[in-house]
C-alpha positions in Angstrom: -175.7 101.4 79.2 -178.2 100.8 76.4 -179.4 97.4 75.5 -178.4 97.6 71.9 -176.0 95.3 70.2 -172.3 96.2 70.7 -170.5 98.0 67.9 -168.6 95.9 65.4 -165.4 97.1 63.9 -165.7 96.7 60.2 -162.7 96.0 57.9 -162.2 98.9 55.6 -162.3 98.0 51.9 -158.6 99.0 51.4 -157.8 96.5 54.2 -159.7 93.5 52.9 -158.7 89.9 52.7 -157.7 90.4 49.1 -155.2 93.1 49.8 -151.5 92.2 49.9 -150.6 94.6 52.7 -152.8 97.0 54.9 -153.1 100.6 53.8 -152.0 103.3 56.2 -155.1 105.4 57.1 -157.3 106.5 59.9 -158.7 103.0 60.5 -155.6 100.9 59.5 -154.0 101.1 62.9 -156.9 99.6 64.8 -155.8 96.4 66.5 -158.8 94.4 65.5 -158.3 95.2 61.9 -154.7 94.2 62.0 -155.4 90.9 63.7 -158.2 90.1 61.3 -156.0 91.0 58.3 -153.2 88.8 59.7 -155.4 85.8 60.0 -157.0 86.3 56.6 -153.8 87.0 54.7 -150.4 86.4 56.5 -151.3 83.0 57.8 -153.0 81.8 54.6 -151.0 79.0 53.0 -150.0 79.5 49.4 -152.2 77.4 47.2 -150.5 74.8 45.1 -151.2 74.9 41.4 -151.7 71.8 39.3 -148.2 72.5 37.8 -146.7 72.4 41.3 -148.3 69.1 42.0 -147.3 67.6 38.7 -143.7 68.9 39.2 -143.6 67.3 42.7 -144.8 64.0 41.3 -142.4 64.0 38.4 -139.4 64.8 40.7 -140.4 61.9 43.0 -140.6 59.6 40.0 -137.2 60.8 38.8 -135.8 60.2 42.3 -137.1 56.7 42.3 -135.5 56.0 38.9 -132.2 57.5 40.2 -132.2 55.1 43.1 -132.8 52.1 40.9 -130.1 53.2 38.6 -127.6 53.8 41.4 -128.5 50.6 43.2 -129.6 47.9 40.7 -131.5 45.1 42.4 -132.8 47.4 45.1 -136.1 46.4 46.9 -139.2 48.4 47.1 -138.9 48.6 50.9 -135.3 50.1 50.6 -136.5 52.6 48.0 -139.3 53.6 50.3 -136.9 54.1 53.2 -134.5 56.2 51.2 -137.2 58.3 49.6 -139.0 58.8 52.9 -142.4 57.5 51.6 -144.6 54.5 52.1 -143.9 51.2 50.6 -147.4 51.3 49.1 -146.5 54.5 47.2 -143.3 53.0 45.9 -145.1 49.8 44.8 -147.7 51.8 42.9 -145.0 53.9 41.2 -142.9 50.8 40.4 -145.9 49.1 38.8 -146.5 52.1 36.6 -142.9 52.1 35.4 -142.9 48.4 34.9 -146.0 48.7 32.7 -144.1 51.4 30.7 -141.1 49.0 30.3 -138.8 51.5 32.0 -138.3 49.4 35.1 -137.9 45.6 35.2 -138.1 43.0 37.9 -135.4 40.5 38.5 -135.6 37.0 40.0 -135.0 37.2 43.7 -131.9 35.5 45.2 -132.9 32.5 47.3 -132.8 33.4 51.1 -132.4 30.5 53.5 -135.2 30.2 56.0 -137.4 32.7 54.2 -141.1 32.6 54.8 -143.8 31.4 52.4 -145.0 34.9 51.4 -144.2 36.3 48.0 -140.7 37.8 48.0 -140.1 41.4 46.9 -138.7 41.2 43.4 -135.4 43.3 42.9 -135.8 46.3 40.6 -133.6 47.2 37.7 -133.8 49.7 34.9 -134.4 48.7 31.3 -131.1 49.9 29.8 -132.5 50.0 26.3 -135.1 52.7 27.2 -132.8 55.6 26.3 -129.1 56.3 25.6 -126.9 59.2 26.5 -123.4 60.2 25.4 -120.3 61.7 27.1 -117.1 63.4 25.9 -114.0 63.9 28.1 -111.3 66.3 26.9 -107.9 66.7 28.4 -104.5 67.7 27.1 -103.4 64.2 26.1 -106.6 62.3 25.3 -110.1 62.7 23.9 -112.6 60.1 25.1 -116.2 59.3 23.9 -118.8 57.0 25.4 -122.4 56.1 24.9 -124.2 54.8 28.0 -127.6 53.1 28.3 -130.4 54.2 30.6 -128.9 52.2 33.5 -125.6 54.1 33.2 -123.7 51.2 31.7 -121.3 52.0 28.8 -122.3 50.3 25.5 -119.7 52.1 23.3 -116.4 53.8 24.0 -113.4 55.1 22.1 -110.2 57.0 22.9 -108.1 59.2 20.6 -104.8 61.0 21.3 -105.2 64.7 21.6 -102.5 67.1 20.5 -101.6 70.8 20.6 -102.8 73.1 17.9 -101.6 76.5 16.7 -104.6 78.5 17.9 -108.2 78.4 19.2 -109.7 78.0 15.7 -107.6 74.9 15.1 -108.6 73.4 18.5 -112.3 74.0 17.7 -111.9 72.3 14.3 -110.2 69.3 15.8 -112.9 68.9 18.5 -115.7 69.2 16.0 -114.0 66.6 13.7 -113.5 64.1 16.4 -117.1 64.2 17.6 -118.6 64.3 14.1 -116.6 61.1 13.2 -117.7 59.2 16.2 -121.4 60.3 15.7 -121.1 58.9 12.1 -119.6 55.6 13.3 -122.4 55.2 15.9 -124.9 54.9 13.1 -128.4 53.9 14.2 -127.4 54.0 17.8 -126.9 57.7 17.7 -130.6 58.2 16.7 -131.5 56.8 20.1 -129.1 59.0 22.0 -131.2 61.7 23.8 -128.4 64.1 24.9 -124.7 64.7 25.2 -122.6 65.7 28.2 -119.1 67.2 28.0 -116.4 67.0 30.7 -114.5 70.2 30.1 -111.1 71.2 31.4 -109.8 74.6 32.4 -111.8 77.7 33.3 -115.5 77.5 32.2 -117.8 80.5 31.8 -120.9 79.6 33.8 -123.3 81.4 31.4 -122.0 80.7 27.9 -120.3 77.4 28.8 -117.2 78.6 27.0 -113.7 77.4 28.1 -112.0 80.8 28.6 -108.6 79.2 29.3 -106.9 75.9 29.6 -103.4 76.6 30.7 -102.1 73.1 30.0 -102.7 73.6 26.3 -101.1 76.8 24.9 -103.5 78.8 22.8 -106.6 76.9 24.1 -108.8 80.0 24.9 -112.3 81.1 24.4 -113.5 77.8 22.9 -117.4 77.8 22.7 -117.6 74.2 23.9 -121.4 74.0 24.2 -122.2 75.5 20.8 -119.5 73.5 19.1 -120.7 70.1 20.5 -124.3 70.9 19.8 -123.5 71.7 16.2 -121.5 68.6 15.7 -123.9 66.2 17.5 -127.3 67.6 16.8 -128.3 66.8 20.4 -129.0 68.9 23.6 -125.6 69.4 25.3 -124.7 69.9 29.0 -121.2 71.0 30.0 -119.5 70.4 33.4 -116.0 70.6 34.7 -114.2 67.3 34.1 -113.3 66.8 37.8 -116.9 67.4 38.6 -117.8 64.7 36.1 -115.4 62.3 37.9 -117.3 63.1 41.1 -120.6 62.4 39.4 -119.3 59.0 38.3 -118.0 58.2 41.8 -121.3 59.3 43.4 -123.3 57.1 41.1 -121.1 54.0 41.3 -119.2 54.0 44.6 -121.0 56.0 47.2 -122.8 54.0 49.9 -126.7 54.5 50.2 -126.5 56.6 53.4 -123.7 58.9 52.4 -126.0 61.8 51.3 -125.1 64.0 54.3 -121.4 63.7 53.8 -119.1 66.4 52.4 -116.3 64.8 50.3 -113.5 66.3 48.3 -112.9 64.7 44.9 -109.5 65.5 43.4 -107.8 64.5 40.2 -104.2 64.5 39.0 -104.4 64.2 35.2 -102.8 66.5 32.6 -103.7 69.2 35.2 -104.9 69.1 38.8 -108.3 70.0 40.1 -110.9 69.2 42.8 -114.5 69.6 43.7 -116.6 69.3 46.9 -119.8 67.3 46.9 -122.6 67.5 49.4 -125.9 65.6 49.3 -125.0 64.4 45.9 -124.5 67.9 44.5 -121.4 69.4 43.1 -120.3 72.7 44.8 -118.7 74.8 42.0 -118.4 78.1 43.8 -120.2 81.5 43.2 -118.5 82.0 39.8 -118.2 78.3 38.8 -114.4 78.6 39.2 -113.9 76.5 42.4 -111.5 73.6 42.4 -108.5 74.9 40.3 -106.1 73.2 42.7 -103.4 73.1 40.1 -103.0 76.9 40.3 -102.2 76.6 44.0 -98.7 78.1 44.7 -96.1 75.7 46.1 -92.3 76.0 46.5 -90.4 74.8 43.4 -87.1 72.9 43.4 -85.1 76.2 43.1 -87.0 77.8 46.0 -89.3 80.0 43.8 -93.1 79.7 44.0 -94.7 77.8 41.1 -98.3 76.5 40.4 -98.8 73.0 41.8 -99.6 71.4 38.4 -96.2 72.5 37.0 -94.6 70.1 39.5 -97.2 67.3 39.9 -99.5 67.5 36.8 -99.0 64.6 34.4 -98.3 66.8 31.4 -95.5 68.6 33.4 -94.1 65.2 34.6 -94.1 63.8 31.1 -92.2 66.8 29.9 -89.6 66.5 32.6 -89.3 62.7 32.4 -89.5 61.9 28.6 -87.5 58.7 29.1 -89.6 57.2 31.9 -91.2 53.8 31.3 -94.6 54.0 29.7 -96.1 51.9 32.4 -95.4 54.7 34.9 -98.2 56.9 33.3 -100.6 53.9 33.7 -99.7 53.4 37.4 -98.2 49.9 36.8 -96.5 48.7 39.9 -93.4 47.3 38.2 -92.9 50.4 36.0 -93.3 52.7 39.0 -90.7 50.8 41.0 -88.4 50.9 38.0 -88.8 54.7 37.8 -88.2 55.2 41.5 -85.0 53.2 41.3 -83.6 55.8 38.9 -82.2 58.5 41.0 -83.0 61.4 38.6 -86.6 60.1 38.1 -87.0 59.5 41.8 -86.1 63.1 42.7 -88.7 64.5 40.3 -91.4 62.2 41.4 -90.6 62.7 45.1 -90.8 66.4 44.8 -94.1 66.1 43.0 -95.6 63.9 45.7 -94.3 66.2 48.5 -96.0 69.3 46.9 -99.2 67.3 46.2 -99.4 65.9 49.8 -98.9 69.3 51.4 -101.6 70.9 49.2 -104.1 68.1 49.8 -103.4 68.3 53.6 -103.8 72.0 53.6 -107.1 71.8 51.6 -108.4 69.2 54.0 -107.6 71.4 57.0 -109.6 74.3 55.6 -112.6 72.4 54.1 -112.7 69.5 56.6 -114.2 66.9 54.2 -115.2 63.4 55.2 -112.6 62.0 52.9 -110.5 62.9 49.9 -111.1 60.7 46.9 -108.1 61.0 44.5 -108.2 60.0 40.9 -105.1 59.6 38.8 -103.7 57.1 36.3 -100.5 57.3 38.3 -102.3 55.6 41.2 -104.3 53.0 39.3 -102.5 50.4 41.3 -101.5 50.6 44.9 -97.9 51.2 43.9 -94.8 52.9 45.6 -95.8 56.3 44.4 -99.2 56.0 46.1 -97.7 54.7 49.3 -95.3 57.6 49.3 -98.1 60.1 48.8 -100.2 58.7 51.6 -97.2 58.7 54.0 -96.3 62.3 53.2 -100.0 63.3 53.4 -100.4 61.7 56.9 -97.2 63.4 58.1 -98.6 66.8 56.9 -101.8 66.2 58.9 -100.1 65.4 62.2 -99.9 69.0 63.1 -103.7 69.2 63.2 -104.3 66.1 65.3 -107.9 65.1 65.8 -109.0 66.3 62.3 -107.5 63.7 60.1 -109.2 63.2 56.7 -108.7 59.9 55.0 -107.0 60.0 51.6 -108.2 57.1 49.3 -107.8 56.1 45.7 -110.7 56.4 43.3 -111.8 53.2 41.7 -112.8 55.1 38.6 -111.0 54.1 35.4 -110.0 56.3 32.4 -113.5 56.6 31.0 -114.9 57.8 34.3 -115.2 61.5 33.4 -116.8 60.7 30.0 -119.3 58.4 31.7 -119.9 61.0 34.4 -120.6 63.6 31.7 -123.2 61.2 30.2 -124.8 60.7 33.6 -124.9 64.4 34.1 -126.7 64.9 30.8 -129.2 62.2 32.0 -129.7 63.9 35.3 -130.6 67.1 33.6 -133.4 65.3 31.7 -134.6 63.6 34.9 -134.2 66.3 37.6 -134.9 65.3 41.2 -134.8 68.8 42.6 -137.0 71.9 41.9 -135.3 74.4 39.7 -134.1 77.6 41.5 -134.1 79.6 38.3 
C-alpha cells in the first residue's frame, strides 16, 4: 500500500446540503453520500422565522388572557401551572398587561396564618378594555347582548320572533331587529369590536348561510353572515346555536382541569341539537353538520317513525299543548306539576320525555362522553319533568352497565347562546391556537 492520503468521497454538486432530495445518478447511491446528505438535510431542524416567534408569543398572551377571563381572581402561580410555564414568565406577562390597563390586580382575601411575605394579588380583566356583541336566533325568540372584555353582559334585550312568508321576509326582519338594537346602543356600539351570531338549522361551513331551518317554514338560504355584517358594520362570526351554548358553559361552568374531557352538550329549545366538546373545542363534524339530534328518527304515538323534535321540541310541544300553563315553558315547578296532573297534557309530555331519554342514552352509548349537559327552559328548575327524564334515561342505560354517563342540567339561562356567540367572536380576535388554514 502506498503512503498517500486515503481517498475521500466527495459530495456531488447535485447532492449538496442545499438540495431538497438526492438526485439519482452514478454517485448518488454511495452510502457515504447518503449518510452525509441525511445529516445535513433530513435531520436539520426547520428554522423559526420572526413571524413564528411572534405568533407563539401572541398565542401565549391570548391563552393567559383567556385564563384570567375564565377564572377571575386567579393567581399567577395557578396561571403558570395551567399554561405549563414558569411563574417568572407569567409575572412578566402580567406586568406588561397591567401596564397596558388590560389586566387589573385585586385586593387579596385575608388568609389566616399567612406568612409575612407579599401575597400574590388576584388577577382580573379590565372589562372596559373592549366590548363584543352576540345574537341568538330561534323560532320563538331573538336575543341580543353586549358583553365586556371579561365576558360579562352589559346590555341585553329579547324580542318575540315570528314566522314569515318567505326567505326575503325573514332576512328583512333579522336586519331590522339588529339595526334597531345597534341604533339604541348609541355610543356603546362604537366600542364593540365584533359580533357573533348563534345560528339555528343547517349552516353552510363556507358561506355561513343557513341552508335550512325546518322549525320555521320557508326559512332557507339566509345569508346570515353577510346580513349581520351589513346591519352591524362589524366583523361577524357565525356558529351553531347549540355550539354557542357549549362555549358559554365552557367559559363559565367547566372546572380548571376539565380540558381532557369529552362532553356532550344538548339543547331542547324550539328544535333539538347537540355538540361534542374536547379540550375546549367544538367538534362540528367534517361538513359542519354534526349535532342535528332533532332529526333522529323515533317511534311516534301511532307507531310510525318521526323526527325527535316533532315529539320533544318546544315548538312542537307548544303546538300540541296550546292551553298548557305559560309557566310550563319556563320550567316553573308549580306549572309543570299542574300540567302533569292534566291527563291529556301528561300523555304528551311523557311521550316526549321517553323519546328524548332513549335518544340521549343511545347517543351516550355511541359517543361515550364524560357527561351530558342538557339545556332547556323546560328544565330551568328541578321539576317533575326533569325527574321523569332522568329516571327514563337511567333505565335506558341499564342495558349497558358499566358505561353510565351522567345527565345533568345546564346552569345557563336564556341569554346563554347569545353570550356564547359574543365570547366566540372574542375568541376569534384572541386565538390561542395556531391556524391550520
